N, C-alpha and C positions, 0 to 999 in steps of 0.2 A: 860621863864618858867611861869612868872605871866600871859602872854597872853594866854598860853596854858591852865591854870587853869580857866581863864575867859571863854574861848571858851567851855571847858568841862562843866563848870557849867551852861552856856547858853543852851547847847545841852540837858543836863539832865533836866533842867527846862522846856524847850519846849516839850521834850519827855513825861515828867510827865503830862503836861497840855493836850497833845494830848490824852494820855491814859485815863486821868480822863474824858475828854469831850466825848470820844468814848464810854466809859463805861456808862456815864450818858445818852447819846443819845440812846445807845442800850437798857438800862433800860426803858427809856420812850417809845421806839419803841415797846418793848415786852409788856409793860403795856397796850399800846393802842391796840395791837393786841389781847390781852386777853379780853378787854372789848367788842370787836365786836363778 
């Protein structure tokens, strides 16, 4: 059970990081598109 909790926590952390970086990259991309 402990191992399952660790795996779930790791997957959630990685997922949040991916969503954060994707949103950050999309924001920068849209900002650079707007400047041109």
